[in-house]
C-alpha positions in Angstrom: -7.1 113.3 74.6 -9.3 111.8 71.9 -10.5 108.2 72.2 -8.6 105.7 70.2 -10.5 103.9 67.5 -11.0 100.1 67.6 -9.7 97.7 64.9 -13.2 97.3 63.5 -13.7 101.0 63.0 -10.3 101.4 61.4 -11.0 98.6 58.9 -14.4 100.1 58.0 -12.8 103.5 57.3 -10.1 101.8 55.2 -12.7 99.9 53.1 -14.6 103.2 52.5 -11.4 104.9 51.4 -10.5 102.1 49.0 -14.0 102.3 47.5 -13.5 106.0 46.9 -10.2 105.2 45.2 -11.9 102.7 42.9 -14.6 105.2 41.9 -12.0 107.9 41.2 -10.0 105.4 39.1 -13.1 104.5 37.1 -13.8 108.2 36.4 -10.2 108.7 35.3 -10.4 105.7 32.9 -13.8 106.7 31.5 -14.2 110.5 31.8 -17.4 110.6 29.7 -19.1 107.9 31.6 -19.8 105.6 28.6 -18.8 102.4 30.3 -20.7 103.0 33.5 -24.1 102.3 32.0 -26.0 103.6 29.0 -29.7 103.8 27.8 -29.5 100.3 26.3 -27.6 98.5 29.0 -30.7 97.2 30.8 -32.3 96.1 27.6 -29.6 93.6 26.6 -29.7 90.1 28.2 -26.8 89.3 30.5 -24.1 86.7 29.6 -25.5 86.5 26.0 -28.5 84.4 27.2 -31.1 83.6 24.5 -34.6 84.7 25.2 -37.2 81.9 24.9 -40.2 82.5 22.6 -43.6 81.6 24.0 -46.6 81.3 21.7 -49.5 83.6 22.5 -53.2 82.7 22.4 -53.6 84.3 19.0 -50.7 82.4 17.5 -52.2 79.1 18.7 -55.5 79.8 17.0 -53.8 80.6 13.7 -51.9 77.3 13.8 -55.2 75.4 14.3 -56.8 77.0 11.2 -54.0 75.7 9.0 -54.3 72.2 7.4 -52.5 69.3 9.2 -49.1 68.4 8.1 -48.7 65.6 5.7 -47.7 62.3 7.4 -45.6 59.7 5.7 -46.7 56.1 6.0 -43.7 53.8 6.9 -43.5 50.1 6.1 -46.7 50.0 4.1 -47.3 47.8 1.1 -49.3 49.0 -1.9 -50.8 46.5 -4.3 -50.7 47.4 -8.0 -51.3 45.5 -11.2 -47.7 44.5 -11.8 -47.1 43.3 -8.3 -46.3 44.6 -4.8 -44.4 47.7 -4.2 -43.2 49.4 -1.0 -44.7 52.7 0.1 -41.6 54.6 -0.9 -41.9 53.4 -4.5 -45.6 54.0 -4.6 -45.2 57.6 -3.4 -42.6 58.2 -6.2 -44.9 56.7 -8.9 -48.2 58.3 -8.0 -47.8 61.0 -5.2 -50.8 63.1 -6.3 -53.2 60.3 -6.0 -52.2 59.3 -2.5 -52.3 62.9 -1.2 -55.8 63.4 -2.7 -57.1 60.2 -1.2 -55.7 61.0 2.3 -57.4 64.5 2.4 -60.7 63.5 0.8 -61.4 60.4 2.9 -61.2 60.8 6.7 -60.9 57.0 7.0 -57.5 55.4 7.5 -55.6 54.4 4.4 -55.8 50.7 3.4 -54.1 49.1 0.5 -57.3 47.2 -0.6 -59.3 50.5 -1.0 -56.8 52.0 -3.4 -58.1 52.4 -7.0 -56.1 51.0 -9.8 -53.8 53.4 -11.7 -55.2 54.8 -14.9 -53.3 56.3 -17.8 -55.6 59.3 -17.9 -54.4 60.4 -14.4 -51.0 61.2 -15.7 -50.9 64.9 -16.7 -49.8 65.7 -20.2 -46.8 68.1 -20.6 -47.8 71.5 -21.8 -45.8 73.5 -24.3 -44.1 76.5 -22.6 -42.9 79.1 -25.0 -39.2 79.9 -24.8 -38.3 83.2 -23.2 -36.1 85.2 -25.6 -33.2 87.2 -24.2 -33.7 91.0 -24.0 -31.4 91.8 -26.9 -33.4 89.6 -29.3 -36.8 91.4 -28.5 -36.7 94.5 -30.7 -39.7 96.1 -29.0 -38.1 95.8 -25.6 -34.8 97.1 -26.9 -36.5 100.2 -28.5 -38.4 100.9 -25.3 -35.3 100.8 -23.2 -33.5 103.1 -25.6 -36.4 105.6 -25.5 -36.5 105.6 -21.6 -32.7 106.1 -21.5 -32.9 108.9 -23.9 -35.6 110.6 -22.0 -33.7 110.3 -18.7 -30.5 111.7 -20.2 -32.5 114.6 -21.8 -34.0 115.4 -18.4 -30.7 115.4 -16.7 -29.2 117.6 -19.4 -32.1 120.0 -19.0 -31.6 120.3 -15.3 -27.8 120.8 -15.7 -28.4 123.7 -18.1 -30.9 125.3 -15.8 -28.5 124.9 -12.9 -25.8 126.6 -14.9 -28.1 129.5 -15.8 -29.2 130.0 -12.2 -25.7 129.8 -10.8 -24.9 133.1 -12.4 -27.8 135.0 -10.9 -27.6 137.2 -7.9 -30.2 135.3 -5.9 -28.3 132.1 -6.3 -25.0 133.8 -5.2 -26.7 135.2 -2.1 -28.2 131.8 -1.2 -24.9 130.1 -1.8 -23.1 132.7 0.4 -25.7 132.3 3.2 -25.3 128.5 3.1 -21.5 128.8 3.3 -21.8 131.2 6.3 -24.2 128.9 8.0 -21.8 125.9 7.5 -18.9 128.0 8.8 -20.9 129.0 11.9 -21.8 125.4 12.5 -18.2 124.3 12.2 -17.1 127.0 14.6 -19.8 126.1 17.1 -18.8 122.4 16.9 -15.2 123.2 17.4 -16.0 125.5 20.3 -18.0 122.8 22.0 -15.2 120.3 21.5 -12.7 122.7 23.0 -15.0 123.3 26.0 -15.5 119.6 26.5 -11.8 118.9 26.4 -11.2 121.7 28.9 -13.9 120.4 31.3 -12.5 116.9 31.0 -9.0 118.2 31.8 -10.3 120.2 34.8 -12.2 117.2 36.1 -9.1 114.9 35.7 -7.0 117.4 37.6 -9.5 117.5 40.5 -9.8 113.7 40.5 -6.0 113.3 40.6 -5.7 115.7 43.5 -8.6 114.0 45.4 -7.1 110.6 44.7 -3.7 111.6 46.2 -5.5 112.9 49.3 -7.5 109.7 49.6 -4.4 107.5 49.1 -2.6 109.5 51.8 -5.6 109.1 54.2 -5.7 105.4 53.5 -2.0 105.0 54.3 -2.5 106.9 57.5 -5.4 104.7 58.5 -3.4 101.5 57.7 -0.5 102.9 59.8 -2.9 103.5 62.7 -4.3 99.9 62.4 -0.7 98.5 62.3 0.2 100.6 65.4 -2.9 99.4 67.2 -2.0 95.7 66.5 1.6 96.4 67.6 0.4 98.0 70.8 -1.9 95.0 71.5 0.9 92.6 71.0 3.2 94.6 73.3 0.5 94.8 75.9 0.2 91.0 75.9 4.0 90.7 76.3 4.0 93.1 79.2 2.3 90.6 81.4 5.4 88.4 81.2 8.7 88.8 83.1 11.4 89.6 80.6 15.1 88.9 81.1 17.7 91.6 80.4 20.1 89.2 78.6 19.8 88.9 74.9 18.0 87.1 73.4 15.2 88.0 75.9 13.2 85.3 77.6 9.5 85.9 78.6 8.1 83.8 81.5 5.3 83.9 84.0 5.7 82.9 87.7 3.9 79.7 88.6 2.6 81.0 91.9 0.8 84.3 92.1 2.4 87.1 94.0 1.1 88.9 97.0 -1.8 91.3 96.5 0.2 94.4 97.2 3.1 93.3 95.1 0.7 92.3 92.3 -1.1 95.6 92.4 2.1 97.6 92.3 3.5 95.4 89.5 0.3 95.9 87.4 0.5 99.6 87.9 4.1 99.8 87.0 3.3 97.7 83.9 0.5 100.0 82.8 2.7 103.1 83.3 5.5 101.5 81.3 3.2 100.4 78.6 1.7 104.0 78.2 5.2 105.5 78.2 6.3 103.1 75.5 3.2 103.7 73.5 3.5 107.5 73.6 7.2 107.3 72.7 6.5 105.0 69.7 3.7 107.3 68.6 5.9 110.3 68.7 8.6 108.5 66.7 6.0 107.6 64.0 4.7 111.1 63.8 8.1 112.7 63.3 
């Protein structure tokens, strides 16, 4: 008689069988294995996390070579001829002069060191010729017409050459060979698709058969575990004295029995338990 497995061993086997069922179910849902990991799965960050950008040593050197950013002076007063103006108004009136003074002189800006405004500093507006539309420039229109005519002439020339070559024997042979190659490619692609569908159907059939066997094995192990728990419970109840009247009452004597009587009682309990266990096992197997 084979040794009975413990509850821990049965639970371990049940977990392994359930894991096999999950793997088979995943194969049935995704027969081509597209959702089980691809070449770009490990490259993408998980949970949509953004990657932080760190400046390299070379990038820091490039930023040092650039001129410093312009800084705006807040709450500064500039003295001019007409009176006192805030820095915001002074920047709006003469921005070029302030920027030039800040870059040429490394000393901090002071309102008393500012030179008075001169009329010659204001740049004079230069006359910019008006850009004429394309349809008003006759030279541009004529050039566009010439280019369009040349393009249409070239296309017409190619079309006539193609019509002339289409009637030749060499062109017909080349066209027939291309058609045969395309037909062979379509047939090969269709054959590969049919083979792939047949392989997927065969794998699905095997997986379904295997899943049915694993499910039956899992139910068998669960039944063994349930029977083991039931036997343990019945064994605990066998230590009590049970009344024959219904509902049954289980009780233990307060005083221990004699040694001989206790030994014979324990032996009879073990025999009764084994007999009950074998009878219940035969009932479950049938």
